[in-house]
C-alpha beads as a LAMMPS data file, in Angstrom:
LAMMPS data file: protein, C-alpha beads

402 atoms
401 bonds

1 atom types
1 bond types

-500.0 500.0 xlo xhi
-500.0 500.0 ylo yhi
-500.0 500.0 zlo zhi

Masses

1 110.0

Atoms # bond

1 1 1 379.262 407.338 -309.744
2 1 1 382.773 407.790 -307.676
3 1 1 384.295 411.150 -308.141
4 1 1 387.882 412.070 -306.984
5 1 1 391.229 413.505 -308.021
6 1 1 392.696 410.643 -309.660
7 1 1 396.148 410.501 -308.102
8 1 1 398.479 407.659 -307.062
9 1 1 396.794 407.676 -303.583
10 1 1 393.244 407.555 -305.158
11 1 1 394.682 404.578 -307.407
12 1 1 396.015 402.640 -304.386
13 1 1 392.910 403.006 -302.674
14 1 1 390.758 401.279 -305.228
15 1 1 388.971 398.221 -303.782
16 1 1 387.610 395.765 -306.032
17 1 1 384.136 394.478 -305.746
18 1 1 381.211 392.068 -307.238
19 1 1 381.132 394.299 -310.505
20 1 1 383.275 396.942 -312.225
21 1 1 383.650 400.445 -310.540
22 1 1 384.682 403.702 -312.259
23 1 1 386.125 406.835 -310.747
24 1 1 385.609 410.161 -312.417
25 1 1 388.254 412.681 -312.200
26 1 1 387.334 415.968 -310.720
27 1 1 389.348 418.147 -312.587
28 1 1 389.615 416.600 -316.359
29 1 1 386.053 416.082 -317.648
30 1 1 385.379 412.603 -319.096
31 1 1 388.974 411.120 -317.491
32 1 1 388.346 407.946 -315.444
33 1 1 389.733 405.145 -313.722
34 1 1 388.236 401.404 -313.787
35 1 1 388.377 398.524 -311.200
36 1 1 387.458 395.091 -312.533
37 1 1 385.770 392.239 -309.780
38 1 1 389.678 390.931 -310.787
39 1 1 391.370 393.894 -309.304
40 1 1 392.840 395.071 -312.622
41 1 1 392.844 398.932 -313.183
42 1 1 392.618 401.122 -316.512
43 1 1 392.667 404.468 -317.573
44 1 1 389.509 405.691 -319.593
45 1 1 388.355 408.813 -321.770
46 1 1 384.665 409.372 -322.043
47 1 1 383.491 411.454 -324.604
48 1 1 380.829 412.936 -327.280
49 1 1 381.550 413.476 -330.907
50 1 1 379.546 416.664 -331.270
51 1 1 376.744 417.817 -329.206
52 1 1 374.453 416.520 -326.398
53 1 1 372.634 414.367 -328.610
54 1 1 375.562 412.265 -329.909
55 1 1 376.400 409.425 -328.254
56 1 1 378.392 408.839 -325.346
57 1 1 381.864 407.042 -326.202
58 1 1 384.123 405.550 -323.990
59 1 1 388.321 405.107 -324.831
60 1 1 390.656 403.187 -323.041
61 1 1 393.910 404.633 -322.425
62 1 1 395.302 401.829 -321.239
63 1 1 396.018 399.396 -318.139
64 1 1 397.334 401.038 -314.868
65 1 1 401.454 400.494 -314.708
66 1 1 404.285 401.381 -316.681
67 1 1 403.846 403.415 -319.039
68 1 1 400.167 404.536 -317.784
69 1 1 400.415 406.086 -314.405
70 1 1 397.941 408.909 -313.354
71 1 1 400.018 411.062 -314.677
72 1 1 400.725 409.952 -317.984
73 1 1 397.287 408.630 -318.474
74 1 1 395.921 412.593 -317.129
75 1 1 398.389 413.690 -320.432
76 1 1 396.984 411.041 -322.451
77 1 1 393.892 412.095 -321.936
78 1 1 394.689 415.700 -321.981
79 1 1 395.879 415.185 -325.579
80 1 1 393.072 413.071 -326.595
81 1 1 390.516 415.698 -325.778
82 1 1 392.373 418.362 -328.006
83 1 1 391.859 415.408 -330.958
84 1 1 387.913 415.408 -330.042
85 1 1 388.155 419.457 -330.104
86 1 1 389.598 419.228 -334.009
87 1 1 386.797 416.277 -334.817
88 1 1 389.066 413.496 -334.276
89 1 1 387.672 410.164 -332.993
90 1 1 390.303 408.652 -330.911
91 1 1 388.664 405.333 -331.425
92 1 1 388.911 405.704 -335.227
93 1 1 392.015 407.018 -334.691
94 1 1 393.329 404.270 -332.565
95 1 1 391.833 401.640 -335.175
96 1 1 393.136 403.390 -338.080
97 1 1 397.021 403.402 -336.576
98 1 1 396.694 399.820 -335.746
99 1 1 395.850 399.181 -339.182
100 1 1 398.690 401.212 -340.506
101 1 1 401.180 399.466 -338.326
102 1 1 399.940 395.762 -338.784
103 1 1 397.714 395.345 -342.410
104 1 1 399.194 398.405 -343.763
105 1 1 402.782 398.096 -342.821
106 1 1 404.728 397.817 -346.173
107 1 1 406.273 394.441 -345.650
108 1 1 403.202 392.978 -344.792
109 1 1 400.968 394.617 -347.579
110 1 1 403.793 394.033 -350.509
111 1 1 403.690 390.222 -349.482
112 1 1 399.744 390.464 -349.923
113 1 1 400.063 392.135 -353.036
114 1 1 402.604 389.378 -354.410
115 1 1 400.321 386.204 -353.389
116 1 1 397.471 388.114 -355.628
117 1 1 399.691 388.373 -358.427
118 1 1 398.746 385.856 -361.433
119 1 1 401.524 384.175 -364.152
120 1 1 404.656 382.351 -362.971
121 1 1 406.938 384.760 -364.800
122 1 1 405.181 387.964 -362.980
123 1 1 404.850 386.495 -359.681
124 1 1 408.406 385.877 -359.812
125 1 1 409.433 389.157 -360.769
126 1 1 406.883 390.737 -358.053
127 1 1 408.827 388.590 -355.653
128 1 1 412.141 389.389 -356.696
129 1 1 411.764 393.153 -356.820
130 1 1 409.967 393.070 -353.278
131 1 1 412.849 391.064 -351.534
132 1 1 415.825 392.732 -353.180
133 1 1 414.806 396.296 -353.821
134 1 1 411.398 397.522 -351.883
135 1 1 411.817 395.933 -348.200
136 1 1 415.421 397.266 -347.673
137 1 1 414.328 400.703 -348.507
138 1 1 410.962 400.986 -347.261
139 1 1 410.951 398.236 -344.593
140 1 1 407.813 398.642 -342.343
141 1 1 406.724 401.750 -343.128
142 1 1 402.628 402.255 -343.195
143 1 1 401.582 402.640 -347.165
144 1 1 399.517 405.738 -346.440
145 1 1 402.622 407.128 -345.279
146 1 1 404.858 406.245 -348.231
147 1 1 405.814 409.399 -350.324
148 1 1 407.332 410.093 -353.689
149 1 1 410.681 410.452 -351.783
150 1 1 410.431 406.747 -350.563
151 1 1 410.325 405.753 -354.111
152 1 1 412.803 407.754 -355.408
153 1 1 415.036 406.261 -352.651
154 1 1 414.339 402.735 -354.173
155 1 1 415.212 404.071 -357.397
156 1 1 418.301 405.879 -356.411
157 1 1 419.747 402.724 -354.196
158 1 1 420.161 400.703 -357.650
159 1 1 423.084 400.709 -360.070
160 1 1 422.597 403.273 -362.727
161 1 1 423.689 400.556 -365.320
162 1 1 420.690 398.114 -364.016
163 1 1 418.702 400.320 -366.681
164 1 1 416.134 397.290 -367.428
165 1 1 415.527 396.406 -364.105
166 1 1 415.116 399.860 -362.542
167 1 1 411.927 399.699 -364.957
168 1 1 410.795 396.354 -363.631
169 1 1 411.223 397.501 -360.084
170 1 1 409.373 400.710 -361.234
171 1 1 406.438 398.937 -363.238
172 1 1 405.834 396.261 -359.553
173 1 1 405.657 399.369 -357.456
174 1 1 403.386 401.243 -359.716
175 1 1 400.900 398.490 -360.068
176 1 1 401.331 397.507 -356.184
177 1 1 400.018 401.287 -355.638
178 1 1 397.491 401.113 -358.225
179 1 1 396.202 397.651 -356.580
180 1 1 396.451 399.223 -353.152
181 1 1 393.948 402.337 -354.577
182 1 1 391.579 399.950 -356.051
183 1 1 391.246 398.604 -352.721
184 1 1 390.714 401.442 -350.961
185 1 1 393.582 401.071 -348.949
186 1 1 395.207 404.449 -349.862
187 1 1 393.299 407.389 -352.079
188 1 1 396.573 408.366 -354.279
189 1 1 399.407 406.429 -355.609
190 1 1 402.470 408.508 -354.195
191 1 1 403.939 407.787 -357.885
192 1 1 401.131 409.573 -359.692
193 1 1 403.066 412.347 -362.063
194 1 1 406.318 409.941 -361.924
195 1 1 408.032 409.529 -365.649
196 1 1 408.871 405.943 -366.187
197 1 1 412.711 405.396 -366.437
198 1 1 413.916 405.259 -369.966
199 1 1 413.845 401.897 -372.018
200 1 1 416.808 399.769 -372.231
201 1 1 417.934 399.722 -375.681
202 1 1 416.411 396.613 -377.543
203 1 1 419.193 393.826 -377.817
204 1 1 419.853 392.610 -381.228
205 1 1 422.229 389.832 -380.764
206 1 1 422.053 386.632 -382.055
207 1 1 424.139 383.739 -382.606
208 1 1 425.830 382.903 -385.856
209 1 1 426.114 379.372 -387.091
210 1 1 429.220 378.444 -385.880
211 1 1 428.695 379.986 -382.428
212 1 1 425.291 377.998 -382.095
213 1 1 427.250 374.797 -382.888
214 1 1 429.686 375.606 -379.936
215 1 1 426.920 376.411 -377.840
216 1 1 425.352 373.012 -378.583
217 1 1 428.109 370.972 -378.424
218 1 1 430.057 372.516 -375.287
219 1 1 426.477 371.974 -373.258
220 1 1 426.827 368.639 -372.126
221 1 1 429.869 369.434 -370.402
222 1 1 427.511 371.564 -367.943
223 1 1 425.558 370.423 -365.078
224 1 1 423.348 367.538 -365.736
225 1 1 420.114 369.822 -365.807
226 1 1 421.292 373.064 -367.690
227 1 1 423.090 371.200 -370.686
228 1 1 419.743 369.595 -371.796
229 1 1 417.838 372.832 -371.189
230 1 1 420.060 374.531 -373.397
231 1 1 419.343 372.151 -376.095
232 1 1 415.935 372.202 -375.768
233 1 1 416.317 376.562 -375.489
234 1 1 418.117 376.082 -379.036
235 1 1 415.407 373.379 -380.679
236 1 1 412.181 374.912 -379.147
237 1 1 412.745 378.507 -378.914
238 1 1 411.034 378.744 -375.803
239 1 1 411.855 380.777 -372.329
240 1 1 413.895 379.784 -370.024
241 1 1 411.861 379.591 -367.187
242 1 1 409.215 377.410 -369.492
243 1 1 411.929 374.889 -370.272
244 1 1 413.500 374.267 -367.004
245 1 1 410.111 374.197 -365.318
246 1 1 409.023 371.582 -368.166
247 1 1 406.985 368.455 -366.509
248 1 1 406.094 365.273 -368.366
249 1 1 402.400 365.724 -368.346
250 1 1 402.581 368.343 -370.294
251 1 1 404.283 366.132 -373.041
252 1 1 402.762 363.918 -375.711
253 1 1 405.476 361.809 -377.311
254 1 1 403.030 359.839 -379.756
255 1 1 401.608 363.326 -380.976
256 1 1 405.018 364.848 -380.726
257 1 1 403.596 368.126 -379.036
258 1 1 404.372 370.226 -375.725
259 1 1 401.262 371.307 -374.512
260 1 1 402.254 374.724 -372.021
261 1 1 399.697 375.975 -369.494
262 1 1 399.047 379.625 -369.385
263 1 1 399.925 379.565 -365.636
264 1 1 403.659 378.702 -366.640
265 1 1 403.912 381.360 -369.543
266 1 1 405.090 385.159 -369.261
267 1 1 401.741 386.580 -370.746
268 1 1 399.489 383.869 -369.250
269 1 1 398.621 382.650 -372.636
270 1 1 398.973 378.988 -373.343
271 1 1 401.031 377.718 -375.982
272 1 1 401.825 374.522 -378.182
273 1 1 404.899 373.569 -379.111
274 1 1 405.660 370.563 -381.552
275 1 1 408.463 368.737 -380.931
276 1 1 411.117 368.058 -383.540
277 1 1 413.537 365.343 -383.569
278 1 1 416.400 367.194 -381.683
279 1 1 414.015 367.592 -379.056
280 1 1 412.717 364.315 -378.913
281 1 1 416.138 363.118 -378.860
282 1 1 417.150 364.935 -375.657
283 1 1 413.711 364.531 -373.771
284 1 1 414.643 360.807 -374.780
285 1 1 417.803 360.904 -373.140
286 1 1 416.383 362.358 -370.066
287 1 1 413.916 359.661 -369.968
288 1 1 416.324 357.306 -370.438
289 1 1 414.272 355.516 -373.504
290 1 1 411.281 356.227 -375.612
291 1 1 408.985 355.471 -373.009
292 1 1 408.192 358.965 -370.972
293 1 1 407.052 359.173 -367.447
294 1 1 403.714 360.411 -367.010
295 1 1 404.417 363.257 -364.502
296 1 1 406.721 365.057 -362.807
297 1 1 409.458 367.566 -363.073
298 1 1 411.813 366.824 -366.262
299 1 1 414.777 369.069 -364.624
300 1 1 414.789 368.581 -360.766
301 1 1 417.893 369.053 -358.493
302 1 1 418.846 366.662 -356.073
303 1 1 416.387 367.803 -353.281
304 1 1 413.615 367.833 -356.003
305 1 1 413.176 371.196 -356.562
306 1 1 413.494 372.912 -359.970
307 1 1 416.870 373.702 -361.482
308 1 1 417.722 377.238 -360.865
309 1 1 421.434 377.679 -361.260
310 1 1 421.612 379.707 -364.782
311 1 1 424.162 381.664 -363.585
312 1 1 426.776 379.157 -362.869
313 1 1 425.671 376.799 -365.529
314 1 1 426.251 379.923 -368.105
315 1 1 429.583 380.518 -366.572
316 1 1 430.533 376.701 -366.858
317 1 1 429.453 376.705 -370.591
318 1 1 431.213 379.823 -371.383
319 1 1 434.194 378.488 -370.031
320 1 1 434.311 375.138 -371.697
321 1 1 433.732 377.304 -375.427
322 1 1 436.816 379.229 -374.366
323 1 1 438.930 376.375 -373.803
324 1 1 437.597 374.865 -376.826
325 1 1 438.357 377.423 -379.224
326 1 1 440.840 379.306 -377.321
327 1 1 438.948 382.559 -377.153
328 1 1 435.652 383.526 -375.296
329 1 1 432.222 384.117 -377.285
330 1 1 431.486 387.464 -377.578
331 1 1 428.959 388.541 -374.461
332 1 1 425.634 386.993 -375.004
333 1 1 422.337 385.533 -372.746
334 1 1 420.198 382.614 -372.981
335 1 1 417.191 384.994 -374.038
336 1 1 419.681 385.539 -377.421
337 1 1 418.916 381.744 -378.653
338 1 1 415.143 382.899 -378.633
339 1 1 416.078 385.680 -381.087
340 1 1 418.540 383.339 -383.238
341 1 1 415.365 381.282 -383.958
342 1 1 413.181 383.868 -384.859
343 1 1 416.489 385.345 -387.034
344 1 1 416.600 381.616 -388.432
345 1 1 412.983 381.381 -389.158
346 1 1 413.230 384.553 -391.364
347 1 1 416.138 383.149 -392.827
348 1 1 414.445 379.910 -393.879
349 1 1 411.063 381.864 -394.940
350 1 1 408.868 381.450 -392.211
351 1 1 405.874 383.814 -392.150
352 1 1 405.843 386.123 -389.439
353 1 1 402.692 385.042 -387.907
354 1 1 404.100 381.909 -387.497
355 1 1 407.332 383.161 -385.301
356 1 1 405.453 384.815 -383.127
357 1 1 402.989 381.895 -382.811
358 1 1 406.073 379.572 -382.115
359 1 1 407.088 382.225 -379.456
360 1 1 404.127 382.697 -377.965
361 1 1 404.305 386.535 -378.452
362 1 1 401.204 388.641 -378.069
363 1 1 401.746 391.700 -379.912
364 1 1 402.548 392.127 -383.680
365 1 1 400.163 390.114 -385.875
366 1 1 398.379 388.895 -382.765
367 1 1 397.437 392.341 -380.786
368 1 1 394.384 394.406 -380.856
369 1 1 391.578 393.216 -383.089
370 1 1 393.617 390.826 -385.340
371 1 1 394.649 389.009 -381.810
372 1 1 390.677 389.338 -380.492
373 1 1 389.005 387.295 -384.061
374 1 1 392.087 385.470 -385.447
375 1 1 391.595 382.400 -383.722
376 1 1 393.748 380.185 -385.999
377 1 1 396.207 378.100 -383.851
378 1 1 399.056 377.821 -386.773
379 1 1 399.599 373.993 -385.343
380 1 1 400.415 372.652 -388.542
381 1 1 402.594 375.734 -389.542
382 1 1 404.666 375.720 -386.390
383 1 1 405.566 372.191 -387.052
384 1 1 406.489 372.665 -390.003
385 1 1 408.693 375.637 -389.051
386 1 1 410.269 373.970 -386.255
387 1 1 410.886 370.917 -388.571
388 1 1 412.582 372.976 -391.107
389 1 1 414.319 374.483 -387.934
390 1 1 415.352 370.999 -386.970
391 1 1 417.064 370.607 -390.230
392 1 1 419.062 373.437 -390.111
393 1 1 420.127 372.607 -386.695
394 1 1 421.732 369.847 -388.239
395 1 1 422.921 371.042 -391.093
396 1 1 425.049 373.398 -388.795
397 1 1 426.197 370.651 -386.075
398 1 1 427.304 368.569 -388.806
399 1 1 429.299 370.985 -390.640
400 1 1 432.893 371.039 -390.124
401 1 1 434.604 373.803 -387.556
402 1 1 435.854 376.868 -389.317

Bonds

1 1 1 2
2 1 2 3
3 1 3 4
4 1 4 5
5 1 5 6
6 1 6 7
7 1 7 8
8 1 8 9
9 1 9 10
10 1 10 11
11 1 11 12
12 1 12 13
13 1 13 14
14 1 14 15
15 1 15 16
16 1 16 17
17 1 17 18
18 1 18 19
19 1 19 20
20 1 20 21
21 1 21 22
22 1 22 23
23 1 23 24
24 1 24 25
25 1 25 26
26 1 26 27
27 1 27 28
28 1 28 29
29 1 29 30
30 1 30 31
31 1 31 32
32 1 32 33
33 1 33 34
34 1 34 35
35 1 35 36
36 1 36 37
37 1 37 38
38 1 38 39
39 1 39 40
40 1 40 41
41 1 41 42
42 1 42 43
43 1 43 44
44 1 44 45
45 1 45 46
46 1 46 47
47 1 47 48
48 1 48 49
49 1 49 50
50 1 50 51
51 1 51 52
52 1 52 53
53 1 53 54
54 1 54 55
55 1 55 56
56 1 56 57
57 1 57 58
58 1 58 59
59 1 59 60
60 1 60 61
61 1 61 62
62 1 62 63
63 1 63 64
64 1 64 65
65 1 65 66
66 1 66 67
67 1 67 68
68 1 68 69
69 1 69 70
70 1 70 71
71 1 71 72
72 1 72 73
73 1 73 74
74 1 74 75
75 1 75 76
76 1 76 77
77 1 77 78
78 1 78 79
79 1 79 80
80 1 80 81
81 1 81 82
82 1 82 83
83 1 83 84
84 1 84 85
85 1 85 86
86 1 86 87
87 1 87 88
88 1 88 89
89 1 89 90
90 1 90 91
91 1 91 92
92 1 92 93
93 1 93 94
94 1 94 95
95 1 95 96
96 1 96 97
97 1 97 98
98 1 98 99
99 1 99 100
100 1 100 101
101 1 101 102
102 1 102 103
103 1 103 104
104 1 104 105
105 1 105 106
106 1 106 107
107 1 107 108
108 1 108 109
109 1 109 110
110 1 110 111
111 1 111 112
112 1 112 113
113 1 113 114
114 1 114 115
115 1 115 116
116 1 116 117
117 1 117 118
118 1 118 119
119 1 119 120
120 1 120 121
121 1 121 122
122 1 122 123
123 1 123 124
124 1 124 125
125 1 125 126
126 1 126 127
127 1 127 128
128 1 128 129
129 1 129 130
130 1 130 131
131 1 131 132
132 1 132 133
133 1 133 134
134 1 134 135
135 1 135 136
136 1 136 137
137 1 137 138
138 1 138 139
139 1 139 140
140 1 140 141
141 1 141 142
142 1 142 143
143 1 143 144
144 1 144 145
145 1 145 146
146 1 146 147
147 1 147 148
148 1 148 149
149 1 149 150
150 1 150 151
151 1 151 152
152 1 152 153
153 1 153 154
154 1 154 155
155 1 155 156
156 1 156 157
157 1 157 158
158 1 158 159
159 1 159 160
160 1 160 161
161 1 161 162
162 1 162 163
163 1 163 164
164 1 164 165
165 1 165 166
166 1 166 167
167 1 167 168
168 1 168 169
169 1 169 170
170 1 170 171
171 1 171 172
172 1 172 173
173 1 173 174
174 1 174 175
175 1 175 176
176 1 176 177
177 1 177 178
178 1 178 179
179 1 179 180
180 1 180 181
181 1 181 182
182 1 182 183
183 1 183 184
184 1 184 185
185 1 185 186
186 1 186 187
187 1 187 188
188 1 188 189
189 1 189 190
190 1 190 191
191 1 191 192
192 1 192 193
193 1 193 194
194 1 194 195
195 1 195 196
196 1 196 197
197 1 197 198
198 1 198 199
199 1 199 200
200 1 200 201
201 1 201 202
202 1 202 203
203 1 203 204
204 1 204 205
205 1 205 206
206 1 206 207
207 1 207 208
208 1 208 209
209 1 209 210
210 1 210 211
211 1 211 212
212 1 212 213
213 1 213 214
214 1 214 215
215 1 215 216
216 1 216 217
217 1 217 218
218 1 218 219
219 1 219 220
220 1 220 221
221 1 221 222
222 1 222 223
223 1 223 224
224 1 224 225
225 1 225 226
226 1 226 227
227 1 227 228
228 1 228 229
229 1 229 230
230 1 230 231
231 1 231 232
232 1 232 233
233 1 233 234
234 1 234 235
235 1 235 236
236 1 236 237
237 1 237 238
238 1 238 239
239 1 239 240
240 1 240 241
241 1 241 242
242 1 242 243
243 1 243 244
244 1 244 245
245 1 245 246
246 1 246 247
247 1 247 248
248 1 248 249
249 1 249 250
250 1 250 251
251 1 251 252
252 1 252 253
253 1 253 254
254 1 254 255
255 1 255 256
256 1 256 257
257 1 257 258
258 1 258 259
259 1 259 260
260 1 260 261
261 1 261 262
262 1 262 263
263 1 263 264
264 1 264 265
265 1 265 266
266 1 266 267
267 1 267 268
268 1 268 269
269 1 269 270
270 1 270 271
271 1 271 272
272 1 272 273
273 1 273 274
274 1 274 275
275 1 275 276
276 1 276 277
277 1 277 278
278 1 278 279
279 1 279 280
280 1 280 281
281 1 281 282
282 1 282 283
283 1 283 284
284 1 284 285
285 1 285 286
286 1 286 287
287 1 287 288
288 1 288 289
289 1 289 290
290 1 290 291
291 1 291 292
292 1 292 293
293 1 293 294
294 1 294 295
295 1 295 296
296 1 296 297
297 1 297 298
298 1 298 299
299 1 299 300
300 1 300 301
301 1 301 302
302 1 302 303
303 1 303 304
304 1 304 305
305 1 305 306
306 1 306 307
307 1 307 308
308 1 308 309
309 1 309 310
310 1 310 311
311 1 311 312
312 1 312 313
313 1 313 314
314 1 314 315
315 1 315 316
316 1 316 317
317 1 317 318
318 1 318 319
319 1 319 320
320 1 320 321
321 1 321 322
322 1 322 323
323 1 323 324
324 1 324 325
325 1 325 326
326 1 326 327
327 1 327 328
328 1 328 329
329 1 329 330
330 1 330 331
331 1 331 332
332 1 332 333
333 1 333 334
334 1 334 335
335 1 335 336
336 1 336 337
337 1 337 338
338 1 338 339
339 1 339 340
340 1 340 341
341 1 341 342
342 1 342 343
343 1 343 344
344 1 344 345
345 1 345 346
346 1 346 347
347 1 347 348
348 1 348 349
349 1 349 350
350 1 350 351
351 1 351 352
352 1 352 353
353 1 353 354
354 1 354 355
355 1 355 356
356 1 356 357
357 1 357 358
358 1 358 359
359 1 359 360
360 1 360 361
361 1 361 362
362 1 362 363
363 1 363 364
364 1 364 365
365 1 365 366
366 1 366 367
367 1 367 368
368 1 368 369
369 1 369 370
370 1 370 371
371 1 371 372
372 1 372 373
373 1 373 374
374 1 374 375
375 1 375 376
376 1 376 377
377 1 377 378
378 1 378 379
379 1 379 380
380 1 380 381
381 1 381 382
382 1 382 383
383 1 383 384
384 1 384 385
385 1 385 386
386 1 386 387
387 1 387 388
388 1 388 389
389 1 389 390
390 1 390 391
391 1 391 392
392 1 392 393
393 1 393 394
394 1 394 395
395 1 395 396
396 1 396 397
397 1 397 398
398 1 398 399
399 1 399 400
400 1 400 401
401 1 401 402
């Protein structure tokens, strides 16, 4: 075993042989230089964690050359020996740092979390929150180094008027860090003890009969996907993404039934929606007849992708309504069409349980013990309610403009 002062001169004097050789420094115990048969030189530190009974371990500081020279490698070896004296194993510490910089870097970890999310609606929300709000602020910061101040910075970076969106972002972050704790990737969530942002005031907007007629009649003036989507939103009361993502294989014309799988619902629960006359008529128009395709998207863009142009479609729809009546419609959203159906169900005397079954809500009468033991699917009652809604809609649409 060769020994000597590790300097530029002694390193330059090293010659390769048939086996790897080590030169151990005479001034700094455990510090050495290794040369392979191929002539590659690297700096190492040999150490024990504990007394003489402990196993000898060797840590590679790095290859000779920038940034590792005899001087810089010696300084690194001295730093590592200080860690060892404090009971920190540099081999394990290096593995931890490498893992934090790659596997636990927030951008990589958040993508991993997003891929684990189930349910189309939740997965879409998680992807959007990570892309728009989390990554621009947190970036590649290692997960164990993320603090409460980072969480606050994300929320402070959002417009104050986005009350509902702030709660969504908070919920995604909380779920992400809880997931990390459950996997053992961090010990505690940086969000422990943080208060949830205040809830948004529940919306109570629903469209009156004359407003609903204006929306229905103006819809055909919009994008060839958006107009029919609006008609089906009104006729069925389902969610925007559920209608726009409808596939022919989910539909049965002879049974007049739409079977919506749990993978496409917001709450992960499947739903069966009886199709009334107005819904059938709209789908017939999409199929160009009463024989429907066996599979494929109903509302596909020119590229074959699903329709997502809701904002532009809504703007066109509002402009058409304003041009028709001379004044804009009071502020409303597509989601208000679900509330409009639920409100009219109440006007028509539909039972609350049936309304919740049509809307696929899991709260209220379908929550708790009742939700576990009450397995009636309300199929006949849902069909009757939607047929009553169809008759009411036809009366609205045939009424003279006020």
